[in-house]
C-alpha positions in Angstrom: 107.8 -32.0 28.2 106.9 -33.3 24.9 104.1 -31.7 23.0 101.4 -33.8 21.4 102.8 -33.5 18.1 106.1 -35.2 19.2 104.1 -37.7 20.9 102.1 -38.5 17.8 105.3 -38.5 15.4 107.0 -40.9 18.2 104.1 -43.3 17.9 103.8 -43.1 14.0 107.9 -43.9 13.8 106.8 -47.0 16.4 104.4 -48.2 14.1 106.5 -48.1 11.1 109.5 -49.8 13.0 106.9 -52.7 14.4 106.1 -53.1 10.6 109.4 -53.4 9.4 110.2 -56.0 11.9 108.1 -58.6 10.3 107.3 -57.3 6.9 109.7 -57.0 3.7 107.9 -53.8 2.6 106.1 -51.1 4.1 104.4 -48.3 2.5 103.6 -45.1 4.2 100.6 -43.9 2.2 98.7 -40.6 2.4 97.9 -37.2 1.0 100.8 -34.6 0.3 101.8 -32.7 3.1 101.0 -35.1 5.9 104.4 -35.9 6.8 105.4 -39.2 5.0 108.7 -38.3 4.0 109.5 -36.6 7.5 108.5 -39.9 9.2 110.6 -42.0 6.5 113.7 -39.6 7.3 113.4 -40.2 11.0 113.2 -43.8 10.7 115.9 -44.0 8.3 118.1 -41.9 10.6 117.4 -44.6 13.4 118.1 -47.7 11.3 121.9 -48.8 10.6 122.5 -49.2 6.7 119.8 -47.2 5.8 119.8 -45.2 2.2 117.2 -42.7 1.3 116.4 -42.0 -2.2 114.2 -39.3 -3.2 112.3 -39.8 -6.4 111.1 -35.8 -6.5 114.9 -35.4 -7.6 115.1 -35.5 -11.4 118.5 -37.1 -11.5 117.4 -39.8 -9.1 113.9 -40.5 -10.7 115.9 -40.9 -14.1 118.5 -43.6 -12.2 115.3 -45.6 -11.0 113.8 -45.4 -14.3 117.0 -46.2 -16.3 117.9 -49.2 -14.2 115.3 -50.1 -11.6 116.8 -53.3 -10.5 120.3 -51.7 -9.8 118.1 -48.8 -8.0 116.8 -51.2 -5.6 119.9 -53.4 -5.1 120.9 -52.3 -1.0 121.8 -54.8 1.7 119.9 -52.5 4.3 116.6 -50.5 4.7 116.3 -48.6 1.3 113.8 -45.7 1.6 112.4 -44.5 -1.6 110.3 -41.2 -1.4 107.3 -40.7 -3.9 107.4 -44.2 -5.2 104.7 -43.6 -7.5 106.8 -41.6 -9.7 108.4 -44.9 -11.0 106.1 -47.6 -11.1 108.6 -50.0 -12.7 110.4 -50.2 -9.5 107.5 -52.5 -7.9 108.3 -55.3 -10.3 112.2 -55.0 -9.1 111.1 -54.5 -5.4 109.3 -58.0 -5.7 112.1 -59.7 -7.3 114.5 -58.3 -4.6 112.4 -59.6 -1.8 111.4 -62.9 -3.2 115.0 -63.5 -3.4 116.1 -62.5 -0.1 112.9 -62.3 2.4 114.1 -60.8 5.4 111.9 -58.3 6.8 112.6 -54.6 6.7 114.2 -54.4 3.3 112.2 -51.2 1.7 110.2 -48.6 3.3 108.3 -46.5 0.5 106.6 -43.6 0.7 103.7 -42.3 -1.7 100.7 -39.9 -2.4 96.9 -41.8 -1.9 97.5 -42.4 -5.8 100.2 -45.1 -5.1 97.7 -47.8 -4.3 95.7 -47.3 -7.8 98.8 -47.9 -9.7 98.2 -50.6 -12.1 101.6 -52.5 -11.2 101.1 -52.4 -7.6 98.2 -55.3 -7.1 100.3 -57.9 -9.2 103.6 -57.1 -7.8 103.7 -56.8 -3.9 100.6 -59.0 -2.7 101.6 -60.6 0.6 105.0 -58.8 0.8 103.6 -55.2 1.7 102.0 -53.5 4.9 100.5 -50.6 4.3 100.5 -47.5 6.9 97.8 -44.5 6.0 98.8 -41.4 7.4 96.0 -39.0 7.6 96.1 -35.0 7.9 95.9 -33.7 11.4 92.9 -31.2 12.3 93.6 -27.9 13.3 92.5 -28.9 17.0 95.1 -31.9 17.0 97.7 -29.5 15.8 96.9 -26.9 18.5 97.2 -29.8 21.3 93.4 -30.1 22.0 91.3 -32.9 22.7 93.5 -35.7 22.1 93.0 -39.2 23.6 94.5 -42.7 23.3 92.6 -43.7 20.1 93.5 -40.6 18.0 97.0 -41.8 16.9 95.9 -45.2 16.1 93.1 -43.5 14.0 95.3 -41.0 12.5 97.7 -44.0 11.3 94.8 -46.0 9.8 94.8 -48.6 12.4 92.1 -49.5 15.0 
């Protein structure tokens, strides 16, 4: 029998999969430690030709900063974790999805700071869907008082 946490994770994964099916860029946005990276890893593990890149690794961050266009060049789903650490990537992502408009090209994760980045508003309007992840209350973590609207609310959807 699945726990409520497992059900919430499955629901969140389904929401990301649904967004990737019709949107070129999907961003999982939220505070630190809410499970963005874990969710992105889960989606990538279940997606053919997915490539994961973690910008909290100094060498990976350097590669993103040195050659943003080369960094985002990938034929399948490219998952970029902590994208706010390299704002220059947004322009390269824009160029990539403009030249190849297939849905499901990029899955980005970022802290709540990502939406305030100066380069974001000009780079990706109409190309990106944002899924908000909110922290779980302790009662939810202990599988108490969950109902059908809670998963939607926690993921920023009504």
